[in-house]
Biopython code that builds the backbone (N, CA, C, O; Angstrom):
import numpy as np
from Bio.PDB.StructureBuilder import StructureBuilder

atoms = [
    (1, "MET", "N", (89.734, 71.485, 107.981)),
    (1, "MET", "CA", (90.262, 70.507, 107.376)),
    (1, "MET", "C", (90.689, 70.045, 108.780)),
    (1, "MET", "O", (91.191, 68.923, 108.854)),
    (2, "LEU", "N", (90.566, 70.693, 109.780)),
    (2, "LEU", "CA", (91.585, 69.853, 111.223)),
    (2, "LEU", "C", (89.946, 69.074, 111.865)),
    (2, "LEU", "O", (89.870, 68.018, 112.494)),
    (3, "ALA", "N", (89.045, 69.779, 111.551)),
    (3, "ALA", "CA", (87.905, 68.539, 111.587)),
    (3, "ALA", "C", (87.932, 67.150, 111.221)),
    (3, "ALA", "O", (87.756, 66.178, 111.956)),
    (4, "ILE", "N", (88.159, 67.181, 110.068)),
    (4, "ILE", "CA", (87.943, 66.075, 109.039)),
    (4, "ILE", "C", (89.177, 65.218, 109.568)),
    (4, "ILE", "O", (88.956, 64.008, 109.627)),
    (5, "ILE", "N", (90.348, 65.618, 109.932)),
    (5, "ILE", "CA", (91.647, 64.750, 110.666)),
    (5, "ILE", "C", (90.885, 64.432, 111.860)),
    (5, "ILE", "O", (90.978, 63.213, 111.998)),
    (6, "VAL", "N", (90.050, 65.011, 112.959)),
    (6, "VAL", "CA", (89.994, 64.334, 114.021)),
    (6, "VAL", "C", (88.822, 63.529, 113.880)),
    (6, "VAL", "O", (88.584, 62.802, 114.845)),
    (7, "VAL", "N", (87.855, 63.471, 112.701)),
    (7, "VAL", "CA", (86.997, 62.740, 112.552)),
    (7, "VAL", "C", (87.466, 61.161, 112.224)),
    (7, "VAL", "O", (87.077, 60.115, 112.744)),
    (8, "VAL", "N", (88.453, 61.392, 111.162)),
    (8, "VAL", "CA", (89.478, 59.989, 110.618)),
    (8, "VAL", "C", (90.174, 59.525, 111.832)),
    (8, "VAL", "O", (90.367, 58.338, 112.098)),
    (9, "LEU", "N", (90.583, 60.650, 112.641)),
    (9, "LEU", "CA", (91.416, 59.906, 113.874)),
    (9, "LEU", "C", (90.428, 58.884, 114.976)),
    (9, "LEU", "O", (90.668, 57.775, 115.454)),
    (10, "MET", "N", (89.487, 59.613, 115.089)),
    (10, "MET", "CA", (88.634, 59.068, 115.714)),
    (10, "MET", "C", (87.393, 57.850, 115.265)),
    (10, "MET", "O", (86.655, 57.123, 115.930)),
    (11, "THR", "N", (87.550, 58.008, 114.184)),
    (11, "THR", "CA", (87.270, 56.140, 113.512)),
    (11, "THR", "C", (87.968, 55.618, 113.060)),
    (11, "THR", "O", (88.350, 55.814, 111.906)),
    (12, "PRO", "N", (88.397, 54.724, 113.863)),
    (12, "PRO", "CA", (89.455, 53.924, 113.533)),
    (12, "PRO", "C", (89.142, 52.756, 112.346)),
    (12, "PRO", "O", (88.059, 52.182, 112.239)),
    (13, "SER", "N", (90.082, 52.571, 111.652)),
    (13, "SER", "CA", (89.907, 51.646, 110.494)),
    (13, "SER", "C", (90.214, 50.161, 110.790)),
    (13, "SER", "O", (90.542, 49.735, 111.897)),
    (14, "ARG", "N", (90.063, 49.394, 109.622)),
    (14, "ARG", "CA", (90.041, 47.576, 110.692)),
    (14, "ARG", "C", (91.464, 47.326, 109.945)),
    (14, "ARG", "O", (91.716, 46.137, 109.746)),
    (15, "THR", "N", (92.381, 48.220, 109.524)),
    (15, "THR", "CA", (93.856, 48.234, 109.365)),
    (15, "THR", "C", (95.032, 48.962, 109.256)),
    (15, "THR", "O", (95.414, 49.087, 108.093)),
    (16, "HIS", "N", (95.618, 49.401, 109.976)),
    (16, "HIS", "CA", (96.795, 50.169, 109.975)),
    (16, "HIS", "C", (96.758, 51.091, 108.469)),
    (16, "HIS", "O", (96.623, 52.313, 108.409)),
    (17, "ARG", "N", (96.931, 50.060, 107.185)),
    (17, "ARG", "CA", (96.774, 50.495, 105.808)),
    (17, "ARG", "C", (95.310, 51.552, 105.665)),
    (17, "ARG", "O", (95.357, 52.737, 105.332)),
    (18, "GLY", "N", (94.294, 50.931, 105.942)),
    (18, "GLY", "CA", (93.128, 51.751, 105.340)),
    (18, "GLY", "C", (93.613, 53.099, 106.151)),
    (18, "GLY", "O", (93.908, 54.036, 105.409)),
    (19, "TRP", "N", (93.750, 53.354, 107.682)),
    (19, "TRP", "CA", (93.752, 54.535, 108.352)),
    (19, "TRP", "C", (94.874, 55.310, 107.818)),
    (19, "TRP", "O", (94.920, 56.525, 108.007)),
    (20, "ALA", "N", (95.714, 54.734, 107.214)),
    (20, "ALA", "CA", (96.853, 55.896, 106.395)),
    (20, "ALA", "C", (96.242, 56.000, 105.282)),
    (20, "ALA", "O", (96.044, 57.162, 104.928)),
    (21, "VAL", "N", (95.882, 55.216, 104.622)),
    (21, "VAL", "CA", (94.854, 56.352, 103.469)),
    (21, "VAL", "C", (93.962, 57.321, 103.884)),
    (21, "VAL", "O", (93.894, 58.482, 103.480)),
    (22, "GLY", "N", (93.210, 56.712, 104.806)),
    (22, "GLY", "CA", (92.399, 57.919, 105.132)),
    (22, "GLY", "C", (93.231, 58.977, 105.687)),
    (22, "GLY", "O", (93.022, 60.015, 105.060)),
    (23, "VAL", "N", (93.935, 59.103, 106.446)),
    (23, "VAL", "CA", (94.282, 60.500, 106.525)),
    (23, "VAL", "C", (94.991, 61.076, 105.710)),
    (23, "VAL", "O", (94.781, 62.286, 105.632)),
    (24, "ILE", "N", (96.094, 60.488, 104.784)),
    (24, "ILE", "CA", (96.560, 60.696, 103.496)),
    (24, "ILE", "C", (95.759, 61.648, 102.635)),
    (24, "ILE", "O", (96.023, 62.782, 102.234)),
    (25, "SER", "N", (94.686, 60.851, 102.461)),
    (25, "SER", "CA", (93.828, 61.363, 101.257)),
    (25, "SER", "C", (93.027, 62.918, 101.636)),
    (25, "SER", "O", (92.763, 63.801, 100.821)),
    (26, "THR", "N", (92.771, 62.926, 102.995)),
    (26, "THR", "CA", (92.012, 63.953, 103.971)),
    (26, "THR", "C", (92.823, 65.217, 104.069)),
    (26, "THR", "O", (92.383, 66.364, 104.147)),
    (27, "VAL", "N", (94.243, 64.771, 104.049)),
    (27, "VAL", "CA", (94.973, 65.941, 103.785)),
    (27, "VAL", "C", (95.326, 66.320, 102.297)),
    (27, "VAL", "O", (95.206, 67.474, 101.888)),
    (28, "VAL", "N", (95.743, 65.343, 101.559)),
    (28, "VAL", "CA", (95.604, 66.032, 100.178)),
    (28, "VAL", "C", (94.418, 66.736, 99.686)),
    (28, "VAL", "O", (94.645, 67.901, 99.361)),
    (29, "ALA", "N", (93.601, 66.463, 99.592)),
    (29, "ALA", "CA", (92.124, 66.771, 99.176)),
    (29, "ALA", "C", (91.599, 67.856, 100.376)),
    (29, "ALA", "O", (90.579, 68.486, 100.097)),
    (30, "GLY", "N", (92.037, 68.031, 101.283)),
    (30, "GLY", "CA", (91.792, 69.473, 102.290)),
    (30, "GLY", "C", (93.243, 70.639, 101.802)),
    (30, "GLY", "O", (93.301, 71.706, 102.414)),
    (31, "ILE", "N", (94.087, 70.407, 100.953)),
    (31, "ILE", "CA", (94.851, 71.257, 100.754)),
    (31, "ILE", "C", (94.553, 71.721, 98.893)),
    (31, "ILE", "O", (94.793, 72.803, 98.358)),
    (32, "GLY", "N", (94.025, 70.591, 98.329)),
    (32, "GLY", "CA", (93.842, 70.721, 97.344)),
    (32, "GLY", "C", (92.233, 71.282, 97.078)),
    (32, "GLY", "O", (91.814, 71.625, 95.972)),
    (33, "GLY", "N", (91.604, 71.292, 98.082)),
    (33, "GLY", "CA", (90.067, 71.812, 98.255)),
    (33, "GLY", "C", (90.449, 73.116, 98.149)),
    (33, "GLY", "O", (89.861, 73.858, 97.362)),
    (34, "GLY", "N", (91.562, 73.595, 98.989)),
    (34, "GLY", "CA", (92.046, 74.959, 98.817)),
    (34, "GLY", "C", (92.289, 75.862, 97.786)),
    (34, "GLY", "O", (91.870, 76.958, 97.417)),
    (35, "ALA", "N", (93.173, 74.963, 97.421)),
    (35, "ALA", "CA", (93.452, 75.188, 96.068)),
    (35, "ALA", "C", (92.569, 75.998, 94.853)),
    (35, "ALA", "O", (92.603, 77.064, 94.240)),
    (36, "ILE", "N", (91.741, 74.732, 94.934)),
    (36, "ILE", "CA", (90.616, 74.814, 93.695)),
    (36, "ILE", "C", (89.505, 76.224, 94.054)),
    (36, "ILE", "O", (88.911, 76.778, 93.129)),
    (37, "ALA", "N", (89.364, 76.624, 95.335)),
    (37, "ALA", "CA", (88.489, 77.529, 96.650)),
    (37, "ALA", "C", (88.489, 78.775, 96.145)),
    (37, "ALA", "O", (87.542, 79.533, 95.933)),
    (38, "VAL", "N", (89.969, 78.951, 95.926)),
    (38, "VAL", "CA", (90.581, 80.170, 95.983)),
    (38, "VAL", "C", (90.173, 80.540, 94.505)),
    (38, "VAL", "O", (89.426, 81.519, 94.495)),
    (39, "PRO", "N", (90.432, 80.069, 93.343)),
    (39, "PRO", "CA", (89.922, 81.257, 92.391)),
    (39, "PRO", "C", (88.505, 81.004, 91.971)),
    (39, "PRO", "O", (88.165, 81.653, 90.982)),
    (40, "TYR", "N", (87.563, 80.181, 92.512)),
    (40, "TYR", "CA", (86.166, 80.067, 92.430)),
    (40, "TYR", "C", (85.649, 80.526, 93.143)),
    (40, "TYR", "O", (84.441, 80.619, 92.930)),
    (41, "PHE", "N", (86.152, 81.066, 94.343)),
    (41, "PHE", "CA", (85.262, 82.652, 94.618)),
    (41, "PHE", "C", (86.104, 83.571, 94.887)),
    (41, "PHE", "O", (86.037, 84.342, 95.844)),
    (42, "ARG", "N", (87.277, 83.521, 93.719)),
    (42, "ARG", "CA", (87.588, 84.525, 93.469)),
    (42, "ARG", "C", (88.296, 85.219, 94.763)),
    (42, "ARG", "O", (88.057, 86.360, 95.159)),
    (43, "LEU", "N", (89.199, 84.316, 95.331)),
    (43, "LEU", "CA", (89.634, 85.330, 96.981)),
    (43, "LEU", "C", (90.828, 86.100, 96.766)),
    (43, "LEU", "O", (91.242, 86.873, 97.630)),
    (44, "GLN", "N", (91.589, 85.882, 95.313)),
    (44, "GLN", "CA", (92.718, 86.514, 94.967)),
    (44, "GLN", "C", (92.853, 87.781, 94.793)),
    (44, "GLN", "O", (93.941, 88.356, 94.819)),
    (45, "GLU", "N", (91.481, 88.460, 94.553)),
    (45, "GLU", "CA", (90.989, 89.827, 94.671)),
    (45, "GLU", "C", (91.331, 90.397, 95.602)),
    (45, "GLU", "O", (91.819, 91.517, 95.450)),
    (46, "TRP", "N", (91.175, 89.735, 97.128)),
    (46, "TRP", "CA", (91.060, 90.025, 98.072)),
    (46, "TRP", "C", (92.191, 90.792, 99.208)),
    (46, "TRP", "O", (92.267, 91.547, 100.177)),
    (47, "VAL", "N", (93.080, 89.830, 98.117)),
    (47, "VAL", "CA", (94.296, 90.274, 98.234)),
    (47, "VAL", "C", (95.021, 91.302, 97.933)),
    (47, "VAL", "O", (95.957, 91.754, 98.592)),
    (48, "ILE", "N", (94.472, 91.806, 96.624)),
    (48, "ILE", "CA", (95.140, 93.385, 95.933)),
    (48, "ILE", "C", (94.648, 94.200, 96.775)),
    (48, "ILE", "O", (95.441, 95.088, 97.087)),
    (49, "VAL", "N", (93.254, 94.271, 97.465)),
    (49, "VAL", "CA", (92.184, 95.103, 98.253)),
    (49, "VAL", "C", (93.183, 95.447, 99.485)),
    (49, "VAL", "O", (93.504, 96.578, 99.853)),
    (50, "ARG", "N", (93.585, 94.248, 100.020)),
    (50, "ARG", "CA", (94.076, 94.161, 101.544)),
    (50, "ARG", "C", (95.607, 95.270, 101.340)),
    (50, "ARG", "O", (95.912, 96.239, 102.036)),
    (51, "TRP", "N", (96.270, 94.751, 100.267)),
    (51, "TRP", "CA", (97.130, 95.457, 99.902)),
    (51, "TRP", "C", (97.015, 97.182, 99.479)),
    (51, "TRP", "O", (97.640, 98.116, 99.981)),
    (52, "VAL", "N", (96.483, 97.196, 98.910)),
    (52, "VAL", "CA", (95.917, 98.531, 98.967)),
    (52, "VAL", "C", (95.469, 99.438, 99.967)),
    (52, "VAL", "O", (95.685, 100.649, 100.025)),
    (53, "VAL", "N", (94.632, 98.507, 100.977)),
    (53, "VAL", "CA", (94.602, 99.776, 102.231)),
    (53, "VAL", "C", (95.793, 99.611, 103.072)),
    (53, "VAL", "O", (96.199, 100.738, 103.355)),
    (54, "ASN", "N", (96.331, 98.949, 103.453)),
    (54, "ASN", "CA", (97.592, 98.839, 103.933)),
    (54, "ASN", "C", (98.613, 99.707, 103.340)),
    (54, "ASN", "O", (99.430, 100.244, 104.088)),
    (55, "PHE", "N", (98.664, 99.952, 101.741)),
    (55, "PHE", "CA", (99.903, 101.226, 101.567)),
    (55, "PHE", "C", (99.026, 102.262, 101.313)),
    (55, "PHE", "O", (99.392, 102.995, 100.395)),
    (56, "ILE", "N", (97.848, 102.584, 101.912)),
    (56, "ILE", "CA", (96.977, 103.628, 101.868)),
    (56, "ILE", "C", (97.492, 104.035, 103.499)),
    (56, "ILE", "O", (98.054, 105.079, 103.827)),
    (57, "GLU", "N", (97.237, 103.252, 104.104)),
    (57, "GLU", "CA", (97.329, 103.019, 105.551)),
    (57, "GLU", "C", (98.838, 103.930, 106.205)),
    (57, "GLU", "O", (99.000, 104.890, 106.958)),
    (58, "LYS", "N", (99.856, 102.885, 105.332)),
    (58, "LYS", "CA", (101.136, 103.116, 105.894)),
    (58, "LYS", "C", (101.589, 104.620, 105.238)),
    (58, "LYS", "O", (102.163, 105.338, 106.056)),
    (59, "ASN", "N", (101.455, 105.064, 104.196)),
    (59, "ASN", "CA", (101.116, 106.516, 103.205)),
    (59, "ASN", "C", (100.195, 107.594, 103.553)),
    (59, "ASN", "O", (99.795, 108.293, 102.623)),
    (60, "ARG", "N", (99.597, 107.967, 105.314)),
    (60, "ARG", "CA", (98.648, 108.151, 105.186)),
    (60, "ARG", "C", (99.317, 109.771, 105.713)),
    (60, "ARG", "O", (98.494, 110.507, 106.259)),
    (61, "ASP", "N", (100.209, 110.104, 105.617)),
    (61, "ASP", "CA", (101.002, 111.439, 106.356)),
    (61, "ASP", "C", (101.769, 111.509, 105.229)),
    (61, "ASP", "O", (101.821, 112.727, 105.063)),
    (62, "ALA", "N", (102.428, 110.994, 104.304)),
    (62, "ALA", "CA", (103.428, 111.291, 103.235)),
    (62, "ALA", "C", (102.823, 111.931, 102.535)),
    (62, "ALA", "O", (101.603, 111.799, 102.629)),
    (63, "GLY", "N", (103.247, 112.712, 101.724)),
    (63, "GLY", "CA", (103.748, 113.969, 100.791)),
    (63, "GLY", "C", (103.369, 113.208, 99.531)),
    (63, "GLY", "O", (103.542, 112.001, 99.701)),
    (64, "SER", "N", (102.810, 113.581, 98.060)),
    (64, "SER", "CA", (102.631, 113.187, 97.028)),
    (64, "SER", "C", (104.098, 112.625, 96.736)),
    (64, "SER", "O", (104.274, 111.412, 96.626)),
    (65, "ASP", "N", (104.856, 113.287, 96.647)),
    (65, "ASP", "CA", (106.651, 112.743, 95.836)),
    (65, "ASP", "C", (106.630, 111.340, 96.563)),
    (65, "ASP", "O", (106.710, 110.274, 95.954)),
    (66, "GLU", "N", (106.504, 111.468, 98.048)),
    (66, "GLU", "CA", (107.431, 109.952, 98.715)),
    (66, "GLU", "C", (105.916, 109.394, 98.377)),
    (66, "GLU", "O", (105.860, 110.534, 97.918)),
    (67, "VAL", "N", (104.643, 108.787, 98.146)),
    (67, "VAL", "CA", (103.865, 108.258, 97.630)),
    (67, "VAL", "C", (104.610, 107.929, 96.425)),
    (67, "VAL", "O", (105.353, 106.962, 96.591)),
    (68, "ALA", "N", (104.631, 108.374, 95.418)),
    (68, "ALA", "CA", (105.209, 108.029, 94.252)),
    (68, "ALA", "C", (106.911, 107.468, 94.189)),
    (68, "ALA", "O", (107.350, 107.048, 93.118)),
    (69, "LYS", "N", (107.527, 107.499, 95.060)),
    (69, "LYS", "CA", (108.640, 107.110, 95.234)),
    (69, "LYS", "C", (108.340, 105.365, 95.682)),
    (69, "LYS", "O", (108.818, 104.412, 95.067)),
    (70, "GLU", "N", (107.543, 105.283, 96.751)),
    (70, "GLU", "CA", (107.225, 104.083, 97.073)),
    (70, "GLU", "C", (106.465, 102.974, 96.497)),
    (70, "GLU", "O", (106.629, 101.798, 96.820)),
    (71, "ALA", "N", (105.563, 103.430, 95.568)),
    (71, "ALA", "CA", (104.830, 103.276, 94.650)),
    (71, "ALA", "C", (105.698, 102.046, 93.537)),
    (71, "ALA", "O", (105.524, 100.860, 93.258)),
    (72, "LYS", "N", (106.792, 103.250, 93.098)),
    (72, "LYS", "CA", (107.948, 102.737, 91.934)),
    (72, "LYS", "C", (108.211, 101.761, 92.890)),
    (72, "LYS", "O", (109.076, 100.910, 92.682)),
]
sb = StructureBuilder()
sb.init_structure("model")
sb.init_model(0)
sb.init_chain("A")
sb.init_seg("    ")
for serial, (resi, resn, name, xyz) in enumerate(atoms, 1):
    if name == "N":
        sb.init_residue(resn, " ", resi, " ")
    sb.init_atom(name, np.array(xyz, "f"), 0.0, 1.0, " ", f" {name:<3s}", serial, name[0])
structure = sb.get_structure()
């Protein structure tokens, strides 16, 4: 998204109004595109995987009763 903003800033519009519309639409499309990409590429599943890996790493030396308390 940063690259797109740089391109919009480097290519001046004829008017300030046109420039503002270009910047605003670029930012909105960048934010909306990210929100669409997460479910499309199923990236939310990686959050769950990352949480499990961190949980296992944190409780590596803990006993089973301690892990059960932590998971609760």
